[in-house]
Backbone as CSV, one residue per row, in Angstrom:
resi,resn,N_x,N_y,N_z,CA_x,CA_y,CA_z,C_x,C_y,C_z
1,MET,-6.816,-11.237,-10.131,-7.008,-11.989,-11.369,-8.002,-11.289,-12.292
2,SER,-9.130,-10.866,-11.788,-10.148,-10.245,-12.637,-9.649,-8.961,-13.280
3,TYR,-8.920,-8.129,-12.508,-8.399,-6.886,-13.078,-7.443,-7.190,-14.230
4,GLU,-6.522,-8.112,-14.012,-5.545,-8.438,-15.049,-6.229,-8.987,-16.294
5,GLN,-7.254,-9.816,-16.095,-7.990,-10.352,-17.242,-8.705,-9.222,-17.983
6,PHE,-9.367,-8.335,-17.233,-10.038,-7.193,-17.863,-9.029,-6.360,-18.647
7,LYS,-7.921,-6.020,-18.015,-6.895,-5.178,-18.645,-6.412,-5.802,-19.954
8,THR,-6.131,-7.087,-19.950,-5.674,-7.775,-21.148,-6.719,-7.691,-22.258
9,ARG,-7.970,-7.966,-21.908,-9.054,-7.939,-22.922,-9.285,-6.519,-23.441
10,ALA,-9.324,-5.533,-22.538,-9.588,-4.149,-22.945,-8.452,-3.602,-23.805
11,GLU,-7.218,-3.880,-23.414,-6.084,-3.417,-24.220,-6.045,-4.132,-25.566
12,GLY,-6.586,-5.330,-25.622,-6.667,-6.070,-26.879,-7.574,-5.417,-27.902
13,VAL,-8.481,-4.543,-27.446,-9.357,-3.802,-28.362,-9.031,-2.303,-28.315
14,SER,-7.783,-1.995,-27.980,-7.222,-0.643,-28.055,-7.628,0.323,-26.957
15,ALA,-8.170,-0.160,-25.843,-8.435,0.722,-24.708,-7.137,0.922,-23.925
16,GLU,-7.061,2.021,-23.210,-5.924,2.294,-22.326,-6.425,2.082,-20.902
17,VAL,-5.727,1.271,-20.116,-6.213,0.904,-18.784,-5.190,1.304,-17.720
18,HIS,-5.685,1.988,-16.681,-4.855,2.434,-15.561,-5.553,2.052,-14.261
19,ARG,-4.760,1.890,-13.197,-5.352,1.545,-11.894,-4.664,2.339,-10.788
20,PHE,-5.485,2.861,-9.865,-4.985,3.644,-8.744,-5.638,3.172,-7.462
21,VAL,-4.910,3.245,-6.376,-5.430,2.824,-5.078,-6.413,3.856,-4.540
22,THR,-6.063,5.145,-4.672,-6.885,6.200,-4.060,-7.538,7.102,-5.110
23,LYS,-8.617,7.755,-4.701,-9.254,8.752,-5.552,-8.289,9.899,-5.828
24,GLU,-7.506,10.262,-4.811,-6.552,11.365,-4.955,-5.531,11.061,-6.054
25,ALA,-4.995,9.853,-6.065,-4.019,9.473,-7.093,-4.678,9.444,-8.474
26,ALA,-5.896,8.946,-8.539,-6.618,8.912,-9.814,-6.902,10.324,-10.308
27,LEU,-7.315,11.207,-9.408,-7.601,12.591,-9.789,-6.331,13.276,-10.295
28,ASP,-5.223,13.049,-9.622,-3.948,13.617,-10.058,-3.620,13.137,-11.471
29,PHE,-3.800,11.844,-11.728,-3.567,11.299,-13.067,-4.482,11.972,-14.092
30,LEU,-5.778,12.093,-13.755,-6.742,12.678,-14.690,-6.376,14.111,-15.049
31,ILE,-6.004,14.895,-14.054,-5.632,16.296,-14.314,-4.386,16.356,-15.193
32,ARG,-3.374,15.565,-14.862,-2.148,15.545,-15.668,-2.445,15.065,-17.094
33,PHE,-3.300,14.043,-17.216,-3.671,13.518,-18.534,-4.333,14.605,-19.378
34,LEU,-5.331,15.286,-18.808,-6.029,16.338,-19.542,-5.066,17.442,-19.970
35,GLN,-4.205,17.860,-19.057,-3.257,18.929,-19.392,-2.270,18.476,-20.467
36,LYS,-1.770,17.255,-20.357,-0.835,16.723,-21.356,-1.487,16.627,-22.737
37,GLU,-2.775,16.293,-22.750,-3.500,16.135,-24.010,-4.036,17.457,-24.550
38,GLY,-3.778,18.568,-23.836,-4.123,19.892,-24.356,-5.522,20.386,-24.071
39,VAL,-6.090,20.021,-22.919,-7.412,20.548,-22.582,-7.361,22.074,-22.574
40,ALA,-8.377,22.696,-23.149,-8.442,24.158,-23.225,-9.896,24.576,-23.367
41,ASP,-10.140,25.835,-23.108,-11.500,26.348,-23.189,-11.805,26.792,-24.617
42,ALA,-11.865,25.816,-25.499,-12.151,26.069,-26.911,-12.828,24.827,-27.485
43,PRO,-13.664,24.999,-28.506,-14.295,23.838,-29.133,-13.241,22.818,-29.579
44,GLN,-13.564,21.554,-29.425,-12.690,20.424,-29.743,-11.464,20.333,-28.834
45,ALA,-11.489,21.081,-27.703,-10.372,21.014,-26.759,-10.846,20.906,-25.310
46,TYR,-12.111,21.186,-25.049,-12.559,21.163,-23.656,-13.038,19.776,-23.228
47,ALA,-13.182,19.631,-21.907,-13.601,18.363,-21.310,-14.904,18.560,-20.554
48,LEU,-15.789,17.587,-20.678,-17.041,17.578,-19.915,-16.987,16.434,-18.915
49,TRP,-17.345,16.724,-17.666,-17.294,15.722,-16.603,-18.691,15.543,-16.046
50,ALA,-19.270,14.382,-16.264,-20.616,14.069,-15.777,-20.576,13.810,-14.275
51,ASP,-21.618,14.227,-13.600,-21.720,14.031,-12.157,-21.598,12.539,-11.834
52,SER,-20.881,12.241,-10.744,-20.668,10.844,-10.372,-20.222,10.761,-8.924
53,PRO,-20.304,9.564,-8.337,-19.798,9.394,-6.976,-18.314,9.737,-6.846
54,PHE,-17.540,9.579,-7.915,-16.105,9.881,-7.848,-15.860,11.331,-7.436
55,ILE,-16.628,12.264,-7.967,-16.349,13.676,-7.677,-17.037,14.181,-6.416
56,GLU,-17.819,13.315,-5.767,-18.390,13.710,-4.481,-17.254,13.871,-3.480
57,GLY,-17.247,14.971,-2.765,-16.209,15.213,-1.779,-14.947,15.848,-2.348
58,ILE,-14.888,16.032,-3.648,-13.737,16.693,-4.268,-14.087,18.169,-4.431
59,ASP,-13.138,19.030,-4.178,-13.325,20.474,-4.294,-13.507,20.841,-5.772
60,ARG,-14.752,21.024,-6.180,-15.034,21.332,-7.584,-14.476,22.686,-7.999
61,GLU,-14.406,23.622,-7.054,-13.867,24.938,-7.406,-12.452,24.821,-7.937
62,SER,-11.634,23.971,-7.307,-10.262,23.810,-7.791,-10.250,23.169,-9.181
63,LEU,-11.196,22.268,-9.429,-11.283,21.658,-10.756,-11.784,22.659,-11.799
64,GLU,-12.707,23.519,-11.383,-13.247,24.506,-12.315,-12.205,25.544,-12.712
65,ASN,-11.106,25.627,-11.977,-10.013,26.534,-12.336,-9.161,25.987,-13.472
66,ILE,-9.369,24.729,-13.839,-8.647,24.145,-14.974,-9.351,24.610,-16.247
67,ALA,-8.646,25.386,-17.042,-9.243,25.942,-18.263,-9.746,24.818,-19.155
68,GLY,-11.018,24.873,-19.499,-11.586,23.897,-20.407,-12.294,22.731,-19.748
69,LEU,-12.262,22.641,-18.417,-12.964,21.559,-17.723,-14.329,22.070,-17.285
70,LYS,-15.391,21.410,-17.773,-16.757,21.873,-17.521,-17.596,20.759,-16.888
71,PHE,-18.534,21.179,-16.047,-19.440,20.224,-15.411,-20.872,20.372,-15.920
72,GLU,-21.120,21.384,-16.717,-22.424,21.557,-17.354,-22.404,20.734,-18.629
73,ILE,-23.437,19.940,-18.840,-23.435,19.065,-20.011,-24.714,19.284,-20.819
74,THR,-24.500,19.640,-22.070,-25.597,19.761,-23.026,-25.184,18.990,-24.280
75,ARG,-26.137,18.733,-25.134,-25.840,18.033,-26.383,-24.841,18.845,-27.221
76,GLU,-25.048,20.161,-27.300,-24.144,21.012,-28.085,-22.722,20.991,-27.523
77,LEU,-22.604,21.134,-26.207,-21.275,21.087,-25.595,-20.609,19.729,-25.828
78,ALA,-21.369,18.651,-25.673,-20.802,17.313,-25.854,-20.347,17.088,-27.298
79,THR,-21.089,17.624,-28.243,-20.729,17.479,-29.657,-19.388,18.135,-29.944
80,ASN,-19.081,19.213,-29.235,-17.848,19.956,-29.482,-16.747,19.692,-28.464
81,ALA,-16.952,18.719,-27.566,-15.947,18.411,-26.547,-14.915,17.440,-27.096
82,ARG,-13.691,17.570,-26.619,-12.665,16.591,-26.966,-12.673,15.439,-25.982
83,PHE,-12.948,15.749,-24.703,-12.927,14.751,-23.637,-14.292,14.623,-22.989
84,GLY,-14.704,13.414,-22.715,-15.908,13.155,-21.931,-15.523,12.243,-20.778
85,ILE,-15.853,12.657,-19.554,-15.463,11.885,-18.371,-16.729,11.465,-17.632
86,ASN,-16.829,10.180,-17.318,-17.936,9.706,-16.501,-17.507,8.487,-15.707
87,GLN,-18.406,8.038,-14.858,-18.125,6.859,-14.049,-19.000,5.714,-14.517
88,MET,-18.381,4.583,-14.750,-19.096,3.372,-15.124,-19.276,2.543,-13.862
89,GLU,-20.295,1.696,-13.842,-20.565,0.914,-12.635,-19.837,-0.422,-12.607
90,TRP,-19.723,-1.060,-13.769,-19.150,-2.396,-13.805,-18.169,-2.532,-14.960
91,ALA,-17.354,-3.581,-14.860,-16.440,-3.960,-15.932,-16.461,-5.482,-16.014
92,LEU,-16.630,-6.006,-17.218,-16.691,-7.456,-17.408,-15.315,-7.979,-17.791
93,ALA,-14.743,-8.780,-16.920,-13.364,-9.258,-17.092,-13.185,-10.117,-18.336
94,ASP,-14.168,-10.930,-18.671,-13.975,-11.865,-19.782,-13.989,-11.215,-21.156
95,THR,-14.541,-9.988,-21.255,-14.618,-9.332,-22.558,-13.946,-7.960,-22.590
96,GLY,-13.562,-7.406,-21.433,-13.006,-6.055,-21.394,-14.059,-4.999,-21.651
97,THR,-15.301,-5.302,-21.282,-16.438,-4.424,-21.537,-16.803,-3.618,-20.293
98,LEU,-17.086,-2.325,-20.492,-17.587,-1.466,-19.421,-19.105,-1.464,-19.489
99,VAL,-19.754,-1.382,-18.316,-21.215,-1.410,-18.267,-21.690,-0.314,-17.320
100,GLN,-22.783,0.353,-17.729,-23.317,1.434,-16.925,-24.814,1.580,-17.142
101,ASP,-25.507,1.942,-16.070,-26.887,2.380,-16.210,-26.799,3.806,-16.736
102,SER,-27.139,3.986,-17.994,-27.020,5.291,-18.644,-28.375,5.960,-18.821
103,SER,-29.263,5.768,-17.859,-30.572,6.409,-17.944,-30.435,7.925,-18.015
104,ALA,-29.442,8.487,-17.325,-29.207,9.932,-17.366,-28.552,10.287,-18.709
105,ILE,-29.160,11.210,-19.432,-28.666,11.596,-20.758,-27.226,12.105,-20.708
106,GLU,-26.832,12.745,-19.608,-25.471,13.276,-19.492,-24.435,12.159,-19.595
107,GLN,-24.758,11.009,-19.030,-23.837,9.869,-19.095,-23.638,9.415,-20.543
108,ARG,-24.722,9.371,-21.291,-24.628,8.954,-22.695,-23.880,9.990,-23.529
109,LEU,-24.150,11.252,-23.285,-23.507,12.306,-24.073,-21.987,12.302,-23.914
110,VAL,-21.497,12.207,-22.675,-20.044,12.284,-22.467,-19.325,11.003,-22.865
111,SER,-20.045,9.894,-22.929,-19.377,8.644,-23.311,-19.452,8.358,-24.804
112,SER,-20.282,9.097,-25.536,-20.430,8.768,-26.950,-20.083,9.885,-27.927
113,LEU,-20.125,11.147,-27.512,-19.890,12.227,-28.485,-18.458,12.782,-28.518
114,PRO,-17.774,12.979,-27.396,-16.389,13.471,-27.478,-15.464,12.443,-28.123
115,SER,-14.317,12.898,-28.606,-13.395,11.972,-29.269,-12.604,11.110,-28.289
116,ILE,-12.474,11.569,-27.028,-11.785,10.768,-26.014,-12.739,10.546,-24.848
117,HIS,-13.047,9.289,-24.571,-13.899,8.945,-23.433,-13.012,8.462,-22.297
118,ILE,-13.121,9.119,-21.150,-12.391,8.706,-19.960,-13.415,8.117,-19.000
119,ALA,-13.284,6.839,-18.720,-14.232,6.121,-17.863,-13.563,5.796,-16.532
120,ILE,-14.191,6.249,-15.455,-13.721,5.944,-14.110,-14.540,4.757,-13.614
121,VAL,-13.864,3.741,-13.059,-14.549,2.510,-12.659,-14.065,2.084,-11.270
122,PRO,-14.987,1.772,-10.362,-14.534,1.199,-9.091,-13.960,-0.199,-9.357
123,THR,-12.789,-0.474,-8.830,-12.177,-1.786,-9.032,-13.095,-2.885,-8.507
124,SER,-13.857,-2.571,-7.459,-14.801,-3.554,-6.908,-15.946,-3.860,-7.867
125,GLY,-16.087,-3.069,-8.932,-17.145,-3.294,-9.918,-16.749,-4.268,-11.008
126,ILE,-15.560,-4.853,-10.918,-15.150,-5.841,-11.927,-15.901,-7.140,-11.660
127,LEU,-16.612,-7.603,-12.672,-17.363,-8.852,-12.601,-16.745,-9.835,-13.580
128,PRO,-16.878,-11.131,-13.312,-16.239,-12.098,-14.218,-16.850,-12.151,-15.612
129,ASP,-18.202,-11.999,-15.718,-18.832,-12.220,-17.013,-20.255,-11.665,-17.047
130,MET,-20.887,-11.785,-18.206,-22.245,-11.284,-18.422,-23.285,-11.949,-17.515
131,PRO,-23.272,-13.263,-17.318,-24.267,-13.850,-16.422,-24.219,-13.251,-15.003
132,THR,-23.030,-12.946,-14.518,-22.909,-12.326,-13.194,-23.538,-10.938,-13.217
133,LEU,-23.286,-10.182,-14.270,-23.887,-8.850,-14.408,-25.410,-8.953,-14.435
134,LEU,-25.935,-9.870,-15.230,-27.387,-9.991,-15.366,-28.043,-10.358,-14.035
135,GLY,-27.317,-11.028,-13.163,-27.830,-11.334,-11.834,-27.917,-10.108,-10.934
136,ARG,-27.217,-9.032,-11.306,-27.213,-7.805,-10.501,-28.129,-6.724,-11.045
137,LEU,-28.466,-6.796,-12.313,-29.312,-5.771,-12.917,-30.770,-5.984,-12.540
138,HIS,-31.455,-4.891,-12.347,-32.877,-4.936,-12.039,-33.602,-4.096,-13.090
139,PRO,-34.351,-4.730,-13.985,-34.985,-4.010,-15.092,-35.808,-2.794,-14.664
140,LYS,-36.454,-2.846,-13.524,-37.257,-1.707,-13.084,-36.391,-0.541,-12.617
141,GLU,-35.133,-0.810,-12.304,-34.228,0.242,-11.833,-33.251,0.698,-12.913
142,SER,-33.143,-0.045,-13.990,-32.157,0.244,-15.029,-32.851,0.377,-16.374
143,ALA,-33.189,1.599,-16.728,-33.944,1.825,-17.954,-33.079,1.797,-19.215
144,TYR,-31.773,2.079,-19.075,-30.915,2.204,-20.247,-29.520,1.720,-19.872
145,ILE,-29.189,0.520,-20.241,-27.876,-0.052,-19.932,-26.964,0.139,-21.140
146,ALA,-25.790,0.716,-20.896,-24.807,0.907,-21.968,-23.635,-0.034,-21.738
147,MET,-23.159,-0.624,-22.815,-21.984,-1.483,-22.762,-20.976,-0.954,-23.775
148,ILE,-19.742,-0.785,-23.312,-18.697,-0.209,-24.154,-17.494,-1.133,-24.132
149,THR,-17.072,-1.558,-25.311,-15.880,-2.392,-25.438,-14.925,-1.686,-26.388
150,GLY,-13.935,-1.009,-25.847,-12.928,-0.319,-26.645,-13.465,0.917,-27.339
151,PRO,-12.589,1.618,-28.069,-13.009,2.788,-28.835,-13.985,2.373,-29.932
152,SER,-14.754,3.329,-30.421,-15.696,3.059,-31.505,-14.942,2.542,-32.726
153,ARG,-15.498,1.512,-33.339,-14.856,0.973,-34.537,-15.930,0.421,-35.475
154,THR,-15.617,0.475,-36.740,-16.507,-0.071,-37.751,-15.654,-0.542,-38.931
155,ALA,-16.208,-1.428,-39.725,-15.492,-1.899,-40.923,-16.474,-1.966,-42.080
156,ASP,-15.962,-1.703,-43.269,-16.831,-1.787,-44.434,-16.830,-3.218,-44.977
157,ILE,-17.492,-3.416,-46.084,-17.641,-4.758,-46.639,-16.292,-5.379,-47.024
158,GLU,-15.308,-4.527,-47.274,-13.975,-5.024,-47.618,-13.110,-5.202,-46.370
159,ARG,-13.727,-5.085,-45.203,-13.076,-5.269,-43.904,-11.977,-4.238,-43.634
160,VAL,-12.209,-3.003,-44.079,-11.288,-1.908,-43.775,-11.763,-1.294,-42.468
161,LEU,-10.950,-1.450,-41.423,-11.314,-0.996,-40.088,-11.097,0.508,-39.942
162,THR,-12.090,1.181,-39.377,-11.992,2.610,-39.096,-12.350,2.820,-37.636
163,ILE,-11.533,3.605,-36.929,-11.745,3.880,-35.510,-12.386,5.255,-35.359
164,GLY,-13.378,5.355,-34.473,-13.937,6.647,-34.101,-15.002,7.228,-35.002
165,VAL,-15.561,6.460,-35.893,-16.577,6.998,-36.797,-17.889,7.268,-36.062
166,HIS,-18.314,6.360,-35.226,-19.603,6.464,-34.553,-19.449,6.682,-33.048
167,GLY,-18.370,7.247,-32.623,-18.125,7.469,-31.203,-16.663,7.780,-30.965
168,PRO,-16.245,7.743,-29.714,-14.864,8.109,-29.380,-13.822,7.241,-30.090
169,ASP,-12.731,7.888,-30.489,-11.648,7.128,-31.107,-10.604,6.712,-30.078
170,ARG,-10.852,7.079,-28.820,-9.936,6.696,-27.744,-10.739,6.446,-26.478
171,LEU,-10.418,5.356,-25.783,-11.067,5.013,-24.518,-9.977,4.848,-23.464
172,VAL,-10.055,5.684,-22.420,-9.104,5.635,-21.315,-9.890,5.193,-20.082
173,ILE,-9.503,4.068,-19.499,-10.216,3.497,-18.354,-9.352,3.674,-17.116
174,VAL,-9.952,4.237,-16.066,-9.239,4.508,-14.820,-9.940,3.754,-13.692
175,PHE,-9.317,2.696,-13.217,-9.848,1.948,-12.070,-9.373,2.597,-10.785
176,VAL,-10.273,2.654,-9.795,-9.943,3.237,-8.492,-10.340,2.233,-7.417
177,ASP,-9.337,1.746,-6.679,-9.569,0.726,-5.653,-10.475,1.212,-4.524
178,GLU,-10.278,2.445,-4.038,-11.051,2.908,-2.889,-12.446,3.419,-3.252
179,LEU,-12.782,3.404,-4.506,-14.094,3.871,-4.944,-15.089,2.727,-4.838
180,GLY,-16.109,2.884,-4.032,-17.141,1.856,-3.911,-17.992,1.828,-5.148
181,GLY,-18.608,0.724,-5.411,-19.451,0.672,-6.593,-20.020,-0.694,-6.825
182,GLY,-20.661,-0.838,-7.949,-21.288,-2.108,-8.311,-22.470,-2.394,-7.408
183,LYS,-23.642,-2.350,-7.952,-24.860,-2.558,-7.153,-24.950,-3.966,-6.643
């Protein structure tokens, strides 16, 4: 129930939502997605992948053979990346919002500067609502909490909606059932 509710809410604000049982299936999807979308080793075409529990145990050498996929993250690289990949800790079912402790600057860079943000989320991290999340957060352990609901959007005084002005114009969410998560 929570996944379906999250998916409905997130797609309602233009996010793309996918779900996989295994890390292997999710990784296969991610590689195919990047290749289909034209990942390349050139500005505005490469992908940055922030360190996360998802990539623990995965052969990084095989991933590094994909032209344009990088694991080094700097502000300059993030500014010129097309794809930013990171792992979020929670997802709020009632609003379709992703939540993460973004104390690490790399997490913020890959989720806010590239034009396409790919968020990996443990399915077990789906929470019903904000009060449930607030019961799990510990202020002394979470210095910078980021909440993301759909691609970046803004509207002017005449209510003309523009996507991607202050952040990614596309949000791709990948849930993984076997990925543990949620503090």
